[in-house]
C-alpha positions in Angstrom: 93.3 88.3 79.9 90.6 90.8 79.1 88.0 88.8 81.0 90.3 88.7 84.1 90.7 92.5 83.9 86.9 92.9 83.7 86.4 90.7 86.7 89.1 92.6 88.7 87.3 95.9 87.9 84.1 94.8 89.7 83.5 96.6 93.0 82.7 93.4 94.8 85.9 91.8 93.7 87.8 94.9 95.0 86.2 94.6 98.4 86.8 90.8 98.5 90.5 91.3 97.7 90.7 94.1 100.3 89.3 91.8 102.9 91.6 88.9 102.0 94.6 91.3 102.1 93.6 92.5 105.6 93.1 88.9 106.8 96.6 87.9 105.4 98.2 90.8 107.2 96.5 89.9 110.5 97.6 86.3 110.1 101.2 87.5 109.5 101.4 89.8 112.6 99.0 88.4 115.2 100.7 86.3 117.8 99.4 82.7 118.1 98.5 82.2 114.4 100.3 79.3 112.7 102.3 81.8 110.5 102.9 84.6 113.0 106.0 86.7 112.3 105.6 87.9 115.9 106.0 84.4 117.2 109.1 83.9 115.0 110.5 87.1 116.4 109.8 86.0 119.9 111.7 82.7 119.3 114.6 84.0 117.2 114.9 87.7 118.2 114.4 88.7 114.6 111.4 89.0 112.3 111.5 86.7 109.2 113.9 88.0 106.6 110.9 88.5 104.3 109.6 91.2 106.6 112.9 93.0 107.2 113.3 96.1 105.0 116.9 95.2 104.2 119.2 92.3 104.9 122.6 91.1 103.8 124.2 87.7 103.5 125.8 88.3 107.0 122.3 88.9 108.4 121.2 85.6 106.9 124.2 83.7 108.3 123.8 85.2 111.8 120.0 84.6 111.9 119.8 81.1 110.5 121.2 79.3 113.6 118.5 80.9 115.7 115.7 79.0 114.0 114.6 76.2 116.3 112.3 73.4 115.1 109.3 75.5 116.3 110.6 78.6 114.5 111.1 76.5 111.3 107.5 75.2 111.5 106.2 78.7 111.9 108.4 79.9 109.1 107.1 77.1 106.8 103.5 78.3 107.4 104.6 81.9 107.1 106.3 81.2 103.8 103.3 79.3 102.4 101.0 82.3 103.1 103.7 84.7 101.8 103.9 82.8 98.5 100.2 83.4 97.8 99.9 86.8 99.4 101.5 88.6 96.4 98.6 87.3 94.2 96.1 88.9 96.5 97.8 92.3 96.9 98.6 92.3 93.2 95.0 91.6 92.5 94.0 94.4 94.7 96.4 96.8 93.0 95.1 95.7 89.6 91.6 96.1 90.8 92.3 99.7 91.9 94.1 100.5 88.7 91.4 99.0 86.4 88.7 100.8 88.3 90.6 104.1 88.1 91.8 104.0 84.5 89.8 103.2 81.4 91.0 101.2 78.5 91.5 104.5 76.6 94.1 105.7 79.1 97.6 105.1 77.9 99.2 104.5 81.3 97.2 101.6 82.7 99.2 98.9 80.8 102.4 100.1 82.4 100.9 99.9 85.8 99.6 96.4 85.1 103.1 95.4 83.9 104.8 97.0 86.9 102.4 95.2 89.3 103.1 91.8 87.6 106.8 92.6 87.9 106.5 93.3 91.7 104.5 90.1 92.2 107.1 88.1 90.4 110.0 89.7 92.3 108.3 89.1 95.6 107.7 85.5 94.8 111.3 85.0 93.6 112.5 86.4 97.0 110.1 84.2 98.9 111.1 81.1 97.0 114.9 81.9 97.4 114.6 82.5 101.1 112.6 79.3 101.7 115.4 77.4 99.9 118.0 79.0 102.2 116.1 78.8 105.5 114.3 75.5 105.1 116.8 72.6 105.2 115.9 69.4 103.4 115.2 67.6 106.7 112.6 70.1 108.0 109.2 68.6 108.4 106.8 69.2 105.5 103.1 69.9 105.7 102.4 66.2 105.4 104.4 65.4 108.5 103.3 68.3 110.6 100.7 67.9 113.3 
């Protein structure tokens, strides 16, 4: 773990993670990309639940029928990127924290733990929503063209 923290503290790693985060955000929002939330919005009239600041079970029930096969394919790609995105933004946060605080600082372990908690919670939400939205008969990556 100590080696990972040392790697994350390097300035080049910080810039790499920043670039990857910006690329992920562009892929999420730019129309025409395989995982575009804008395209999902244009098809269903709603952004993916993952991008909505708040949603209820009624929102899920009302939005699920709007997902066409095309929207489901887009959501599959969106969800795959959204499952790895927390690792990148979490790495960026840890890189910032580790560059800012020294090992002698008493607060940095709490920030690291909080970041890991946020990453875990985000991935649990992503996994749960994928199980709700993606029915068993939806094409998988192996059958998509």
